[in-house]
N, C-alpha and C positions, 0 to 999 in steps of 0.2 A: 599595518599591512592592508592591502587592499584585496578584497575577495570577490569572485564572481561565482555564483552557484548556479548550475545548470539543472538542478532538480530540486524538488520540494523537500525531500528528506534531508538533503544536504544543507538547506537553508535553516531547517529546523534545528539540525545539529549544531551549526555554527552559532546559533543563537543560545542553545541550551549550554554551549561551552563558554558563554560569556563574551563572544566576539561579534556580537550583532553589530556594533558600530563599525566594524571592519568590513562589512558587506557593502559593496557599490553597485552590484547588479544582481539580477535573479532571472530565473525562467518565468515563462508565462504562467506556470502553474503554482509558483510560490506564494503562498497566502497565510502561513503560520510561522510565527505570531503575525496577527493582521497588519501590524505596522510595516511589514517588509513590502506591501503593496505599494508603497509610496516610492520604492526604488525602481530605477528603469528596468523594464523587462527586455532581454536580450535574445529571447526566442519566441517562436509561435508555431503552431501546427500548420503543415501544407494541406491540410484536408479539413473539411468542414466537420466540426465536432457535434453539430446539432443532429436532431432526428433520433431515430431509435437506435438501440444497440445493434440490431441487425444492420441498419444503415451504416454505423460507425464500422462495423467489422468488414463489411463489403469494401468500403473505401480504404481502409487499411490494408486489406489483402491486395487490392489493385495497386496500391502504391508500392508495396513490397514485391510483388510480382514483376513489376516494371522496373525495379532497381532504383526508384525514387526515393528521396529522403523523407520521413516522415515530419521533420522539424526543420524550420529555417532558423539560421542563426545570423544575428545582426553583427557582422564582423567589424564594421565601422564604429559601431557603438561601443563594442569591447575594446577596440584601440583606443578610443577616446578615454574609457574608463581605467585603462592601464593596470589591470589586475596584477598582483603578485603571485596569486594562486587561483586556478580555476578547478572547480569541483564538478566532476561528472560521474557517470555510473557504467557498470558492465552488466547489469542485472537483466535489463529488458530494452531492446530497441523501440518497442512500441510504446512504453511508458513515458519515456523521457529522452533527452538527448543523450546518445551513448558515447562511450569513451572511443569507439572506432570512428563515429562520425566526427567527433572533435579533433581527432588525430589527422583527419583529412583536410581539415581547414587551416591554411597557414597561419592565420591570425592566432588560432589557439595552440597549434602544436608548437609554437616557439615560445610558449608560456608554460611555467611550472604548473603541472596538474596532478590532482589526486582523484583516483576513481574509487568509488564506493563498490566494494565486491560483495554481494550478499547472496542469500539463499537459505541460510540458517540463522537462527538467533545468535548463535556463537560468532557467525561471520559478520552479523550486524555489529556486535560488540567489538570485534577486531577492527572493523571500519571506523567506529568512533575513535579509538586509540590512534590509528593512523593519522585521520584528520586532524585531530587534536595536536599531534606531535608536529604535523607540518605547519600548523598555523601558530605555532607557539603557545598551546594551551595544553601541554602534556598533564599537568597536575589536575587541571579541570577534567580532562579526559579520564583520568584514573578515578576521580570521585563519581563521574557520571556512570561509568562501567560498574562501579562497586554498587551505586544504587540501584542500577537495573538488576544486577545479579541478586541482591538482596530481595527485590520485588518478586523475582521469579522464584527464589527459594521459599518465600512466604506463601505463595500460592501452591506451590508444589506440596508444601506441608499440610496446607488447609483442605486440599481435595483428596488426599491420600486415602481416606476412609469412605469416599463417596463412590457410588457406582457409576463408572463413566457412561455418558449418555451418547449413544450412537447418533452422529450428526454428519450431514452433509453441508458444506459451505461452498456457495457458488460466487464466483468473482466476476462473472459475466452472464447475461440473461439469454441472449440469442445471437450465437449458439451459446448453449451452457457451457461454462468453464469451471472446473473444480479448482478450489483454492490449493496452490501448492506452496513451494518454497518454505518460508518459515510458518506458514498458515496451520499445518498440522500439529507443529509444536505448541502454538498458542492455543489450540483447541485442547489439547491434553492438558495443558497447565490450567485451563479453565474447567476441567472436569468433564470432557468430553472424549469420545472415541471416534476420530475421523474415519469415515467409511470409504472415502475416495480422496485422491491426492496424496502425494508422498513428500515427506520432510526433504528439502534440498534439491527437489525436481520442479522444473518450471510447471506453471499452471497449463492445464491441457483441456481442450474441448472434449467433453465426455459423450455428449449426445443425451437427449432426453430420456432414452431408454436406460442409460446407465443409472440415472437418478431413481427411476421406477424401480430397477432391479436392487437397488441399495435399500430402499424403502425406510429411510432414516426415521428416528423418533423425533428429531428436531431437524429443521431445514433453516439455514441462515443465507440470505441473499445479500451480498454486499460487492456490488460491481466496482470494478477499478475506475475511479475518477467519478464516481457518482455519489452524490450527498443523498440524504434520506428522500427528499421530495422528488428528486429525479427517478429514484428506484421505485417510488410508489406509483409514478405515471406509467411504469412498464409492467407492473405486476399482472396486468391483464393478459400479457403474452404468455406468462406461466400458467395463468388459471385457464387458459385455453388449450394447454397441452393435454393429450389424451392421458386419461388416468390421474389427473390432478387431484380430483376429489377421493380417489382411492389411496392416496399416500397416508401413510400412518401419522405423519406430522400434520397434514392438513386435517385429518379426522379429530386429531387430539388438540387441535389449536396451537401447535408449536412452530407456526411458521413465524420467521421474524425478518424484518429488513434491517440493514444497518448502514452506516455511514462508512462505505468502503474507501472513499476517497481520503478521509482523514485517519481512519484507524487501521484498516486491514491491509492496504496495499503499499503504504508508504514504509520505508525502512529507517525511519528516523526514531528519536527517543519515544515519541507518542505511540508507537507500535506496542510498547509494552504495557500500555494502558489498556490495550484490547483484551488482554488477559482478564481484567476486572469486567469488561463487558461480557465476554463469554461466560464467566462464573455467574453472573447475574442472569443470564438468559438461561443457562442449562440447569442451575440449581437455585432457582428463586426462593426455596425454603430456607437455604443457608446464606445467601449474599442479597442484601437489599438492593432494589432497583435504582441505584443512584444515577445511572445514565440513560435510563428509559425516557423516551420522548425527545432526547436531545441526540444522543448517538445510535440508538436503536429503538425500535418499536415493534409491537406485535401486530401480525397483518391479519385484519378482520377477526 
């Protein structure tokens, strides 16, 4: 079977199912496992992804307002690759090539496709099983889902006697976006109490005043598409916000930056490891900091 994946979580999933050798093409964002970067990229953003989070937000809004696509798809390359299956997504038109866009392209609409439909952890697991069945890896899909369910159950039991830490998770800096979708579920499983954002609902811009009003005990900054170093470069923008030093999380030294690109915003198998990160961040007396310095770090 020949598979083209148009989103990073789909590529990660195919590899986790043991079908990595069937991948013949990937999106420009696919980088896990690292060897997939050797595959030809069949998409690219139509806007400049450099600059600040404010710059990126402005460019994306301009594209959406004009009805222009956010991603370019290399139709000729896909035709040459001749995939049997194309993996897309319906989760977010900003994060990756969407199912809607792929259906409008003749080269893709004529090929069998499966779209990951997510929004909750249960939805993610259902998507795993659907993709596994379509690419002929049903048994591997059942094993993967069982393993992730067991992981969730272990943490649910591990935090049951802990006081949930009130926390705000931001998935964008300027403007501040609160982590939605499966994010609040992850926070609860890690021993937290999400103050903003709702399970199953898309992430939304909250405004800085919303963060101030919530005044969380812990503040986690994990911007979509940003690794640790890029997030660190933008923290001065948050520190310049009115009332930053008055936040309880800032006063108590409980501000954390995290790898949002790899752990918080992708709906692949690795998202379940985010529970481990959150438990380490929120309950350091119970969970050793195995991911500190790699996936997350304390801010100042």
